[in-house]
N, C-alpha and C positions, 0 to 999 in steps of 0.2 A: 094419306101417307103416314106411316108410323114414325115416331121419333127414333126408335131403336128396335132392332130385331136381333135376337140371339138364336143362331141356328146350329144344327148338328150336335147339340149337347145331350147329355143324359140327365134328365130332370129328376131331382130328388126334391119333392115339392113341399116338404116341411110338415105334412100331415101325418107322416108315418106310413103312407101308402107306398107300394112298390115303385121303384124308379122306372122311368120310361124314356124313350128317345123322342125328342120333339123340339119344337121351336117356341120361343116366347116373344111376343110383340108388346111394345110399350108405347103408350100415347098419353101425353099430359100428366106424366108422373105416375100413372097407374098401369097395371097389367091389362092389356086390351084383348089379347088372344093367347091361348096356350094349346100346343099340339101341332096340327097342320095349319100353317099360317100362309095366307095368300096376300100379296100386296107389297109395295116397296117401302123402304125405310130410309131415313136420313143417314143412319149409321147401321152397319151390319157387323156383328161380332160372330166370328166362326168359333164355336165351342167344341169343335171336333176333338175327341180325346179327353174332354173335360166334363165335370159335373156342373149342373146349374142348380143352385140352392137359393132359398130366401136369404136376405141379409141376416146376420146373427144378432140376437138380442141378449145383451149382457146385463143381467139384473143386479150386479153387485160391483159398483165402482165408486171411486172417490175423487171425481173431477171437480168437486165443489169450489176449490180455489182456482184450479187451472182453467175452468170454463170462463173465468172473468178476464183472461188475457190470451187464451189460445184457441184458435179455430180448428186445429187439426185433431186434438184430443187423442193423440197416440199414447199408449200402444193399442187401445181398443180399435181405433179406426183402421190400423194397419193389419189387423187380424180378422178382417171380414165382418166386423161389427158395424151395424148401421143404426142401431138404437140402443141406448143404455140408460140405466137408472143409477143415480148417485145419491149421496146423503145417507148412506148405509151405516150400520153399527152405531147409530146415535150421535155421530159427530158431523160437523159442518160449520158454516160461517153465518148462519141466520137461524133465528133472529139474533141481532147483535147490537147492543147499545154501544155508543162510541167508546166508553171506558172499558169495554170488554174485548176490544180488537186484539190486544196483545195476548190476553188469556186464551182466546180461541186459536190464535196462531201457535202458541205453545202446546195447546191441546192436540192439534193436528200434527204438529211437528213430532210429538211424542207417540201418539197412537198410530199414525200412519206414515211416519218417517218421511215427511215432506219438508225440505229445507226451509227453515224460518226466514232466511234471507230472501229466498225466492218469493215466499208469501208476503213478506213486508213490501217487496218491490212490486209484485204483480197484482195483488188484490186492489180492486178499485174502490171497494166499500161505498158504492153508490146505492146503499140500501140500509135499512134498519130492521124492519119487520120481514117475515118470511115472504109475504106477498110482494113487498118491495124487491126482495132478492129475485123472485121469479120475473118480475118486470125488467130487472137489470139484465137477466139472461135472455129475455125475449127480444132485447134490442140488438142481440148479436146473432151471427149465423155460424154454422159449424159444418164439418165434414159429415157428422152424424147427428141424429136426433138425440136429445137428452131430456130426462125428467128427474125430479128430485123429491126425496122424502123430507118430511119435517123431522129433524134430528133432536133427540131428547136432551143431550148435554147442553147445547146452546139455549134451548128452550128453558131448561131448568135455571140457568144462570140469569137469563133475561127476566124471569119472574121472581126468583129468590135472591138475586144479587150474589154476593160472595158465598153465601150459605149453599147456593146451588152447586158449587164445585166440591162440596164436602159430602161424600156419600153417607156419612153418619148423621147428617142433618135431614130431618123430615120436614116436608112442606106442610103448611097449615091447610085446613080445609079450603080456605079462600084461595090459596096459592094453587092448589090442585084444580080448583074450578077455573082459575085464570089460564092455566096450562091447557085445560080442555077447550076453553073458548078460543085461544090462539090457534090450537090445532084444527079446530073446526073452520076457522077463518082461512087457514092455510089450505085445507082440503078444498074449500069452495073456490080458492084462488088458483088451484091446480096442483097442489102437492099430490104425489103419488101415494103417500101413506105416512106412517109414523115408524121411526126406527129407534132402537135403543141398544146399549151394550151392558152386559153383565159379566164381563170377564176381567179377571185380575191382571191379565197381560196387557190390557189397554191402560196406559198411564200417560200423563202429561210429560212435557219435556223436563219438568222438574221432578219427575218420579212419583207424582201423586196419582192415586187411583181416580178414575173418572167418577164424577159425582153421581152417575146413574148406577154404579156397581151394585148397590144393595137397595135400590129403590123398592119401596114396599108394594104389596099387591094393591093396597088402597090407592097409591099414587098412579100405578100403571093402569089399573082398571078405570080410574077416573079419566085419564087421558084417552084411553081406548074408547071410552064412551063417545068421544067426538066422531070416531069413524062410524059408530052405530047411528049417531044423530044425523050425520051427513049421508049415510048410505053409500059411502064411497071409501076407497083407499085400502091399502094392505098394511100389514104389520111385518117388519123385518127386525130380527134381533140376533145377537150372539150371546150365548150363555156358556158357563163353564161346565155344563152338564156332561158334555162329551169327553172331558179330560179328567174327570174326578174318579177316584176309586172309592168314594164315599157314597154308598147306595142311598142313604137318607137324603143327602144333599141333592143328588141327581133326581130323586123322586120329587123333592120340593120344587126344583126348577121346572121339571116337566109338568108338575101340577099347575104352576103359574102359567106356563105356556098354554095349557088346556083352558085355564080360566080366561086368558086374554082372547083366545079364539072364540070361546063361547060367549063372552060378554060383548065383544065387538060385532060378532056375526060376520066377520070379514076373513079373507084369506091371510094366512100367516106362514112365514118361512123362517127357518133359523139354521145356523151353521152346524154341520155335523162333520167331524173329522175323526181320525184315529190318533190317539195319543199313547205314548209308550207306557204311561202309568195306568191306563185303563184300555188296553188294546181291543177289547171286545165290547166296550160300552156302546159303540155305535149300533151293534145288533139289538141291544135292549131298547135303545132309543127308537130304532125302526119299528120294533114291536109296539112301543107306546104310540107312535104315530099311526100305525095301522089301527090301534084301538080308538084313537081320536077320530080317524076317518070313519070307523064303524059307528061312531056316535054322531056322525053328520057334520064334523068339523073339518074345514078345508085347511089342513096343516101339512106342510111339506118340509123336507130336509134340503138345505142347500149343500151340495157336495162338489168336490173338486175332481178333475180328471187325472191328477198326478199328485205326487207328494208336494206338500207345502215346503218349499226349499229355500234356505238362505243362500245368498251368494256372498262368499267370503273373499276378500282381497285386501291387499295393502292400499289399493286405489279406491276402495269402496268404504261404506260406513262401518262394516264389521269384519273382524278377523280374529283368529284364536288368541291373539296377543293384546287385545284392546284393554284387558284388565291389568296389564303389567305397568308398574309405575314409570319405568324408563320409556316405554312406548307412549304412554299417555302424555308425558311431558313433551316428547318430540312432536307428536301429532297435534298438540295444542298450538304449536308455533310454526310448524312446517306443513306444506302440502305438496302434492304432485311430485315432480322429479327431485326436488330438494329433499323431501321426506324419504324417498326411495334411496337416494344417494347416501343419506345418513344411516338408514337401516341396513345397508349393505356393508358398512364398516365392520370389521371383525370384532372390535371392542364393543360396539353397540349391540351387535348380534349376541355376543356372549352375555352382556348385561341383561338383555331381554329374556334370554333363555334361562338365566339364573332366577330372574323375577318369576318366570312362568312356572318354575318348579314348585313355587309356593302358592300358586293360584288354586283355590279350592272352592268352586262354585257348584251350585246344584241346579236342577231343572234345565230349561232351555239354555240358560247361561252356561251351565256346565257342559252341555253338548257342544256349544259354540267354541269353548276354550279347550276341551279335551276329547271331544267325540270323534276321534280320528277314524274310527271304524266306519263312520258314516260320512266321511269326506271324500269327494271324488273330483278329479280334474274334469273340467267341462270341455268336451270335444266338439267337433263339428261334423254332422249335426249333433245336437245335444241328446244324450242318452238319459231319459228320465226313469229308467229301471236298471241302474247300475248294479252289478253283482258285488257281493261282499269282498271277493278276492281282488277287485279293482280299487279298493279303498286305499287312501294314503297310508294307513296303518299297515295294511297287507303288503304294500310296496316296500315300506321301510323295513319290515321284518324279513322280507325276501332278500333285501340288500344288506341286512345286518346293521342298519343305521338306527341311531337314536331317533325316536318318532318325533319328538318336539323339534329337533334340529332339522329333520327331513321336511317337515311341514313348513318350517320357516324358510328353508331354501327353495321349496316349491313356490311359495308366494313371491319370491324374488325373481322368478322366471318371467320372461317376456317383459323385461325392464320394469318389473314390479306390478304389472297389470294382470298377472295370472289370476284366473277366476276358479274358485273351488265351489263345488255344489254340495250343500249339506241338507239332505231331506230330513226334517225333524218331525213332521206329522205325516200320517198316511204311509209310513214305511217301516212299521215295527218288525215285519217279517222279511225285510229286504227284498220284497217283490210287490207287484201291484194287485195281488189277489184280493185284498180287502177293498182296494179302490174299485176294482171290478164289481165286488159285491154291493158297494154303495151306489155306483153309477147305474147298475141294473136294477136297483130297488124300485118298487111300484109307486112310491110317493116322493119322488126326488125332483129337484130343479138343479140344472147345471149352473153354478155360480161361483162365488168367492174369488173371482179373478183379482179384485182390488185394483183394477186399472186406475192409474193416476196416483197410487200410493206406494209406500215402501220403496222410495226412489233409489236408495243406495244399499238395499239389504235383500229385497225379494223382487223377483221379476216374473210375476204370474199373470200379467195382463195378456199373455199369449195363451191362456187356457183354451180359448176356442179352437186354436190351431191344433193343440194337443188332443182335444176331444175328438176331432175328425181324423187327424193324421195318424194318431197312435191307435185308437180303439177300433177304427174301421179295418185296420190291418191285424191287430191283435197284440197282446202283451207277450213277453218271453215265456210265460206259463201257458200260452195258447188260448187265453181268453180274448174273445172279440165280441163286439156289439154291432148289430146290423147298421149299416150306414143310414138307412131310413130312420131308425130309432134315434141315432145320434143327432141327425139334422133336426128332427122333430124336437128333441130336447133343447137344442140351441135356438130354435126359432118359434114355432107356433106355441109350444107349451110355455116357454118363458113369457112370450108376448101376452098370451091370454091370462097368465097369472097376474100381470100388472094391469090387465084391463085394456090392452092394446089389441083390439080386434081387427084393425085395418091392415095388419102386417103379419108376417110369419108364415105365409104360404104362397106358393107360385100358383095363384088362382086369379081368374078374371075378376077385376074390380079391386084387388088388393093393391097396396102401395108397391111400386116397382123398386123394391129394395132387394137386390140380388147379388149373388157371388158366382163367378165363373172360376172353377178351381181345377187345377191339374192335380188330381188326387195322388198320383204316383210321386210327384215332386214335393208334395206338402210336407214341410219339415221346418225346423227352427235352427238358426245359427246360434252360437253362444251370445249371451248379452254383451253389449258394449257400454262403456262408461262415456257418456256424452255430457257436454256442458251447455245445454240449450234452455235451461230454466232462467227466469229473471235473475238479475244480479250474478249471472254466470253459474248458477246452481247446477250441480251434477245429478245425473240419474242414470239408471240402467235401462237400456232399450235393447230389444231383441228383434232381429230381422226375420220375418217369416218368408218362406219360399213356396211357390205353387199357386198363389192367387193371381190369376190372369187379369181379372177385372172385379172391382167392387162398384156397385151401382146404387146410388141413394136417390130415391124418388125419381127414377128415370135418368139421372145424371151420373155419368161415369166419374167417380171420385178417385179411383185408383186404377192405373193401367200398368200391368206388369210390375206391381208392387210400388209404383211411384205415384205420389199424390199429384193429381191434376191441377190442384189449386182451387177446385170447385168447393163451394160451401152451401149445399142445398139443405143442410140440416138445421133444425130449429128446436126451440123449447117445446116440449109436450106438456100440456096442462091436463093432468088427470087421465081418465079413460079416453080412448080413441075408438070411435065407432066406424064401421065400414061406410 
């Protein structure tokens, strides 16, 4: 007798092959039969009108802290993900000497917008070395499987002490050798790979650049040698190459990426987005990746299925008035309903609007404070391709209103919980044409969801749902991607990149990680502000619709979008063979 039988579904098997109608039988956590199945089962799921896919594999998350206190690991688990990789972008909580705990919390609080109070309350710190950290995770169970990269920033401070937090400080030859040795030990203990960050936008809570920002080629190649020595692991990084209009800088960064892939002999992926300052840089980067592939290097771009969008609200971390002295003073002492009540007072409103007239910021900060032409109300379901005439600036102009005041009043709607969507990357032309170009590129991985991070500012852990729900139906410009290709990108391709060969396809012998999805209903509600982190910490969470069941290793973990309480997930150490 089978443990589970899924019948009447349209199977999109994750390999990229054409979909077909059939049944899937599960026994002992593995897929036992596919197609025409005979025999009884303990539970039967009728997937009529739905598609059946492998569980999604999210290669870019930041659950490094959350995994020490939370078994659910939302929002990834609620968006069809059954396996995920964390420790990305060179940040995490191991290795960690006891005197560096506060530093690492400030690092993640700044880089990934995870409340420090929640981290102080929730982190168990029953580890020091990275292998210790993996052992601590292995003692827990989860709704999904997790794996972790060795992150560069904590490694650097573990070896170099306070100097490691200073990106202008160079490690000695002996310190590079020690970082290489610790990375090798971590890979042997089960690290997925090595990650680093080279972006100026990653800063600590105190505003300092991350210590890895300008790490030299000597340092990075020295550490990457550990992957060559171990014959295992991948490299993941973020660089400012995609956002610069400096051709020479971009060329240097891409040259370093080439050197890392060549020296390590391992698979490498890095973030590629569209930035307003260099809106076509991604095309040049794709050409360079193709040239690297032509040289035999396995280099991929990690791309996103929609704009990277900030969520602005008086109830969240960020809003257009955060730089105003009057607002800063009030928000330092008041929160919740008390803050909203004060902001609604006419004299306070007038003072903040007077302050705001003098605000003059540049870059992303300027977009957040003055970029009204890119600010949109979040509706239900969320529209991730809003038109320019739906912006708050366009609304204000049609009504003959002062734009600053109109945006302020909009934020006071819904008792001060009104959410505004601000796409600041991947939306230069106010459509998704360039996103389509990136997603349909030949050497791309679907990633950058940042699940577990940006708790009060960005809500992109729902990327898997957008990938399937939006692009299988098409953008407003008429661009669509075949469902089979989308599912392959979220499953087998991502899994194989990480060396997880036991999952990612609806095939006999593979792990029974599966989704049953009502494609017509697949959509996303607006994010909500919830207070479910340790110490009452707040975060943005988004409810997906259309997932009938998510199944992890043969166990139904989500039924009609509700967690069943089951935790069949575990730590994954390194590659996973069938």
